[in-house]
C-alpha positions in Angstrom: 52.9 -1.8 6.1 50.3 -4.5 5.9 46.8 -3.5 7.0 46.7 -6.4 9.4 49.3 -4.6 11.5 47.2 -1.4 11.8 45.7 -0.1 15.0 42.2 -0.7 13.6 43.0 -4.3 12.8 44.5 -5.1 16.2 41.6 -3.3 18.0 38.9 -5.1 16.1 40.7 -8.4 16.5 40.9 -7.8 20.3 37.2 -7.1 20.5 36.3 -10.2 18.6 38.5 -12.4 20.8 37.2 -10.7 24.0 33.6 -11.4 23.0 34.5 -15.1 22.3 36.1 -15.2 25.7 33.0 -14.0 27.4 30.9 -16.5 25.5 33.3 -19.3 26.4 33.3 -18.4 30.1 29.5 -18.4 30.1 29.4 -21.9 28.6 32.0 -23.2 31.1 34.6 -23.8 28.3 37.5 -22.5 30.3 40.3 -23.8 28.0 38.7 -21.7 25.2 38.2 -18.8 27.5 42.0 -18.8 28.3 42.9 -18.9 24.7 40.6 -16.1 23.6 41.3 -13.9 26.7 45.0 -14.1 26.0 44.5 -13.3 22.4 42.3 -10.3 23.3 44.9 -8.9 25.7 47.8 -9.5 23.2 46.0 -7.8 20.3 44.9 -4.8 22.4 48.4 -4.5 23.7 49.7 -4.4 20.2 47.1 -1.8 19.3 48.5 0.3 22.1 52.1 -0.2 20.9 51.4 0.5 17.2 49.4 3.6 18.2 52.6 5.0 19.7 55.0 3.8 17.1 54.8 0.8 14.7 58.5 0.0 15.4 57.4 -1.1 18.9 56.1 -4.3 17.3 59.5 -5.5 16.4 60.5 -9.0 17.6 64.1 -8.8 18.6 64.7 -12.5 19.5 65.3 -14.4 16.2 63.7 -11.4 14.4 64.2 -10.3 10.9 66.4 -7.1 10.9 64.3 -5.8 7.9 61.3 -5.6 10.1 62.3 -2.1 11.4 62.4 -0.8 7.8 59.1 -2.5 7.0 57.3 -1.2 10.1 58.5 2.3 9.4 57.1 2.1 5.9 60.4 2.1 4.0 60.5 -1.5 2.8 58.2 -4.1 1.3 58.1 -7.6 2.7 56.2 -10.8 1.9 53.5 -11.3 4.5 54.8 -14.7 5.5 58.1 -13.1 6.5 56.5 -10.7 8.9 56.9 -11.5 12.6 55.8 -9.2 15.5 56.4 -9.3 19.2 54.6 -11.9 21.3 52.2 -11.4 24.2 54.7 -11.6 27.0 57.1 -9.1 25.4 54.3 -6.7 24.4 53.1 -6.7 28.0 56.7 -6.1 29.2 57.1 -3.1 26.9 53.8 -1.6 28.1 54.9 -2.1 31.7 58.1 -0.2 30.8 55.9 2.6 29.5 53.8 2.5 32.7 50.7 1.6 30.8 50.4 -1.8 32.6 51.6 -2.6 36.1 53.2 -5.8 37.3 50.5 -8.4 37.9 51.2 -12.1 38.5 47.6 -12.9 37.6 48.0 -11.5 34.2 51.3 -13.4 33.7 49.5 -16.6 34.8 46.6 -16.0 32.4 49.1 -15.7 29.5 50.8 -18.9 30.7 47.5 -20.7 30.9 46.7 -19.4 27.4 49.9 -20.7 26.0 49.4 -24.1 27.8 45.8 -24.4 26.8 46.9 -24.6 23.2 48.5 -28.0 23.9 46.6 -29.5 26.9 43.6 -29.1 29.1 43.8 -26.6 31.9 40.6 -27.8 33.7 39.0 -24.9 35.6 42.2 -23.0 36.3 41.2 -20.1 34.0 37.7 -19.7 35.4 38.7 -17.2 38.0 40.6 -15.0 35.5 37.6 -13.1 34.2 38.5 -10.1 36.4 42.1 -10.3 35.2 40.8 -9.9 31.6 38.5 -7.0 32.6 41.1 -5.1 34.6 43.8 -5.1 31.9 41.5 -4.5 29.0 40.3 -1.5 31.0 43.9 -0.2 31.6 44.7 -0.5 27.9 41.5 1.2 26.9 42.3 4.1 29.3 45.7 4.5 27.6 44.1 4.5 24.2 41.5 7.1 25.4 38.6 4.8 24.5 35.5 3.9 26.6 34.6 0.5 28.0 31.4 0.7 26.0 33.2 1.2 22.7 35.1 -2.1 23.3 32.8 -4.3 25.3 29.3 -3.3 23.9 26.7 -5.6 25.5 29.2 -7.1 27.9 30.0 -3.7 29.5 27.9 -4.3 32.6 29.2 -7.8 33.1 32.8 -6.8 33.1 31.9 -3.9 35.4 30.5 -6.4 37.8 33.7 -8.6 37.5 35.8 -5.8 39.0 33.3 -4.4 41.5 34.9 -5.0 44.9 31.7 -3.7 46.7 30.0 -7.0 45.8 31.0 -10.3 47.4 32.7 -13.0 45.3 29.4 -15.0 45.2 27.4 -11.9 44.1 29.9 -11.1 41.4 30.0 -14.7 40.1 26.3 -15.1 40.1 25.5 -11.8 38.4 28.1 -12.5 35.7 26.7 -15.9 35.1 23.1 -14.5 34.8 24.3 -12.0 32.2 26.2 -14.6 30.3 23.2 -17.0 30.2 20.9 -14.1 29.1 23.2 -13.1 26.2 23.7 -16.8 25.1 19.9 -17.2 25.2 19.2 -14.1 23.2 21.8 -15.2 20.6 19.7 -18.2 19.8 17.0 -15.9 18.3 19.3 -13.8 16.1 17.9 -13.8 12.6 14.6 -15.4 13.5 11.2 -13.7 13.0 10.1 -11.2 15.6 8.0 -12.6 18.5 9.6 -16.1 18.5 11.4 -15.6 21.8 8.3 -14.2 23.4 6.2 -17.1 22.2 8.6 -19.6 23.6 8.8 -17.8 27.0 5.0 -17.6 27.2 4.5 -21.3 26.4 4.3 -23.7 29.4 7.4 -25.9 29.6 7.2 -29.3 27.9 10.9 -29.8 28.0 13.1 -31.8 30.4 12.1 -29.7 33.4 10.9 -31.9 36.2 8.3 -30.9 38.8 6.7 -29.5 40.7 6.6 -32.3 43.3 7.1 -33.1 47.0 8.9 -36.2 48.0 7.9 -37.5 51.5 8.7 -40.5 53.6 5.5 -40.9 55.7 5.0 -37.5 57.2 8.6 -36.5 56.8 9.3 -34.1 53.8 12.5 -35.2 52.1 12.7 -33.0 49.0 10.6 -30.4 47.2 10.9 -29.5 43.5 9.0 -26.4 42.3 9.3 -23.7 39.7 10.5 -20.1 39.8 11.2 -17.4 37.2 14.7 -17.7 35.8 16.7 -14.6 36.7 18.4 -14.7 33.2 15.6 -15.4 30.7 12.4 -15.3 32.9 11.3 -18.8 31.8 10.1 -21.2 34.5 13.2 -22.9 36.0 13.3 -25.9 38.3 13.9 -24.9 41.9 14.8 -27.6 44.4 14.4 -27.1 48.2 15.4 -29.2 51.1 13.9 -29.2 54.6 15.8 -27.5 57.5 13.9 -28.4 60.6 10.3 -27.7 61.5 8.7 -24.3 61.9 6.8 -23.3 65.1 3.5 -23.7 63.3 4.2 -27.3 62.6 5.2 -26.7 59.0 8.6 -27.3 57.3 11.3 -24.8 56.8 12.6 -25.3 53.3 15.9 -24.0 52.0 16.6 -23.6 48.3 19.6 -25.6 47.1 19.5 -25.6 43.4 18.1 -23.9 40.3 18.2 -25.1 36.7 16.7 -23.4 33.6 16.2 -25.7 30.6 15.9 -22.8 28.2 19.0 -20.6 28.9 21.0 -23.2 30.7 21.6 -21.1 33.9 22.4 -23.3 36.9 22.8 -22.2 40.5 24.1 -24.7 43.1 23.5 -23.4 46.6 21.3 -21.3 48.8 23.9 -18.5 48.7 23.9 -18.4 44.9 20.1 -18.5 44.7 19.8 -15.7 47.2 22.4 -13.6 45.3 20.4 -14.1 42.1 17.3 -12.4 43.6 15.0 -15.4 43.0 11.9 -15.2 45.1 11.6 -18.6 47.0 9.1 -17.5 49.6 5.9 -18.8 47.9 5.7 -21.9 45.7 2.5 -22.7 43.8 1.9 -26.4 43.0 -1.0 -28.5 41.5 -3.5 -30.4 43.5 -2.2 -33.6 45.1 -1.7 -36.5 42.6 -0.7 -40.0 43.4 1.7 -42.0 41.3 2.2 -45.8 41.1 5.8 -46.6 40.1 5.1 -50.4 40.0 7.4 -51.8 42.7 6.6 -50.1 46.1 9.1 -47.4 47.1 10.3 -46.9 50.7 8.8 -43.4 50.5 5.9 -41.5 49.1 6.0 -39.1 46.2 3.2 -36.5 46.3 2.5 -33.5 44.1 0.7 -30.7 45.9 0.8 -27.3 47.5 4.0 -26.4 49.4 4.8 -23.3 51.4 8.3 -22.2 52.4 9.3 -20.5 55.6 
């Protein structure tokens, strides 16, 4: 039997596809995520089948009758004549063996995977990261292998994906932070030691805007400041909007967005920012500076010290 049909080949292929799926999900490429997640489950399912018996890989519909002899090691075949069971049938067989249970979300992920090969699925696959994690976990349990042996650096992220003790927002934000951190660290693979630390220690001269306070007369409209990124620790842009006045005459500011120009992490609401653990209580800004934009604006833009709360 060809080495590409061995347990080791299917297992390593599943790991490679699963890692790509996690990278795709972190970049927001959900079509690619669906493709690689489906491939990961299919290959690990085939690894579970071939571990039991290579004959379980036989494709019955329009299959070659010589495949049984080939998979049992009693016949040689040209590699282009070899056909094995598809993802749907592999999953069906493992359900019959009580390795996997019925799950409409898994069936949907496989359908999205098949459809994503021909057309865009939009964001439909975004919510299926837990589906991937749960069924990879079930297959690993059947194989007697640990999550760490398969997921490596992604182990904690997939653990979060299936942690029901966290809220949906907490799970989503923590996974996105871990994805952004891994994608950021990947940029420095093969570079000299200390490059990452030098970049993080250097004040930002990239596209990050701020800090600034936008006012219309005495009314604060918008505040943009900086905060340590929860993924890479660089200075990220943090926007805050006023929510009424405090008893002391100040302004209550609520964070509503965070964007890191280094690792690409974006958070889009106060709930997401609070879930990330970013400290928004104190914001340090430069001394006030006036800007002349040429044509007068219906509001003032001032840079200076701002306090939240």
